[in-house]
N, C-alpha and C positions, 0 to 999 in steps of 0.2 A: 234234560237232554244229555246225551253222552258227548264226549269231547274229542272224538278222533274219527277222521275220515280216511279210510284206506283207499284207503285210497292210500188158481188157489180155490182151492175149492172153498167157496164161501158157504156158510150155513144158510139154509133156506129160511129159517125162522130165527128170531132173536129172543133171547131169554128176557123175560120181564123181571122187575125187581123182586116180586113176591110170588111168582108163579111156580116155584119149586123146580124149575128147569135148570140144568147146568148152564153156566155162562158160555157164550160163544168163544171158541178157541181162536188164537192168533194164527193166521195163515203162514205157511213157510216164507212166502214172498214178503209179507208185511214184517215179520219178525227179523228176517235176514237183512232186508233193506234198512230197517231201523238201526241195526248194528253197524252197518257200513256208512250210513249217511246221516247219523247224528240226530235222530228224532225219536219221540216216544211212539211205540207201536199202537195201532188201533184195531178194534174188533169190528166184525160185521161188514155189511155191504157198503163200504165207503166209496163215494163217488169222487169227492175231492176234499182236500183239507189244507189248512195252514196252521203252523205252530210258530208263534212269535215269542222270543225270549227278551224280556225287558229287565234292565238293571234297576237298582234301587232308586235311580233318578227318573225312572219312567222312560228311559231311552232304549231304543231297539238295539240289542246286541247281536242277535241272530234271528234268521227267519227261514223256515222250510215250507214249501208249498208243493202239492202234488195233485195229479188227476189219475184216477184208476178206471179200468174197464170193469164191466159187470163180472168178469172172471176173476178180478182181483189183481190184474197186471198193472204195473205202473206205466201209464201212457206218457206222463211227463213228470219231471222232478226238478225243482229249483232250490238251490242252497245259497244263502247269503250270510256270510260272517262279516258283519259290519265292523266289529272290533278289530279284526285282522285284515280287513279290506280284501277279502277273497270271496269267490262265488263260483257257481257252476249251474248250468241249465242243460238238462238232458231231455231228449224226446225219443220215443220208441219208434223204430223203423225196422220191420221184420225181426231178425234176431240180433239186432244191434241197438244200443243207445247212442244217438248222435249228439254232438254239441249243437244246441239249439241255434246258435249264431253261425258257426262256421260249417255245420253239417259234417264235421269230421267224425269218423267212427271212434267212439271212446270205449264202450264196454260191449263184450260179446256175451250173448245169453245162451243158456241151455234150456231146452224145451221152449215153451212160449214166453216165459217171463222171469226166469230165475238167473241170477248172476253166474257167469262161467269164467270170464277172463277179462283182465285189465291189461291189454297187450302192451301199451307204452310203458307200463310199470313192471312188466314181466311177472304179474301176479295172476294166479289161478285159484278159483274157489272150488271147494269140494262140498258135496251135499250128502246127507244120509238118506236112508230108504224112504223117509217121509218128505224129502224135498227141502229140508232146512240146510242152510249153509253152516257147516260145522268146522270148516278150516279154510284158511287162505295161505297160500305158499308162494314165495318168491325166492330169488337168489339168496338174499341175506335176511329173509323174513319168514316167520311162521306164526300164524294166529289160530287159536282154537276157541270155539264158542260152545256155550252150554245153554239149554232151554229147559223149562219145566214141562209138566204134562200138558199144560194148556198152550205151549209154544212161546211162553214169555221168556225173553232173553235174561239169563241169570248171570251173565258175565263173560269175560274173555281173558285170555292170557296171550301175550305176544312176546316173541323173542326176536331181537334184531342185533346180531353180532354180540356185544357184551351186555346188552340191555334186556332186562326182562320186566315187562309191565303186566300187572294183573288187576282186573276189576271184578269184584264179587258183589252182586246185587242180591238183596233180600226183600222180596215184595211183601205186602201186607198179607196176613193170614186170611183176610176176606178176599175170596177169589174174584169178586166183582170190582175190587179196587187194587188191581195189580200195579197201577202207576203210583200208588203210595208205597214208596220203597226207601230203603237205605242202601248205600253202597260204600265200599271201602276199596281204595286203590293203593297199590304198592309198586315201587320201582326198585328192582334188585333187592326184594324182600324188606325194603324199608318203607314206612308209611309215607304216602304221597298226599292223601287227602280223603275226606269223607263227604258224602252227599246225602241229603235227606229231602224227600219230596212228598208233599201231600196235595191232594186234588179234590175238586168238585166234579161230579160225573153226570152224564146224560143218561137217558133210558137204555142206551146201548152199552152201558158200562165203559164208556170212553170219557176221558178227562176233557172238560171244557175250560178249566183254569187250574193252575197249580202254583204253589209256593215252593221255591227251590232254595235250599241253603247249601252252599259249597264251602267247605273248610279246607284251605290250602295249608298242608303241614310240611311243605317243602321249604318253608321259610320259618324263621324264629323271630318273634313269636308268630304263631299260626294266624292266618288272615281269613276272616269270614266274609263271604259275598252272598248277598241275598238277591234273588231274581223272582220274577213272576212270568209264568207261561200262559199266554192266551191262545186258545185253539178255536178255529172255525171248522166245522165238519158238516158236509152234505152227504146224504145217503141215497141209494137207489130205492 
């Protein structure tokens, strides 16, 4: 899972493991939301899912849960960061995401279900001609995103005043195992940390469980943290 919250046309058929077909691409909404809301993107006609991050003691550190429409729009999204005691629950209502408890309008959408604006933070998202969020801009913030040909997020760079943070991800060469990746992060051109993830996959080429190793290089000596990610996924 990524570590920062700034905060569809779905394929009709799914590629089998050995049928010679190309694997299903990531939709613009799935890829873009995964960038902004700290979860691994999934392929295919996902109905609902949860991703739970467990530390090396088996304790829940983070959890993400969502429901999606048949079109691929996120009908609801819940984020729980237990380590930092923060959370957020959003529900779709017309062209807004509302706070699930207060019903306050939080995020404005463009089209049916893509991110457009975070009004209270003064942030606006920009999309390319394929519908992927490629930039986010605010008064003192600029974030740029990259994707590969399948729509998999390859990383982002963010600039806020005198700080420049970049994350570069390199997925597996096996196009059916995109969530097997390594990533390098830098802060003001200095190494911040490394991430390595390996997963077991279902027949839709989505991860059902992953091992995650995070190396924090911002301290000396570097600190390693091991996690496990457990996913539940239901499909249409």
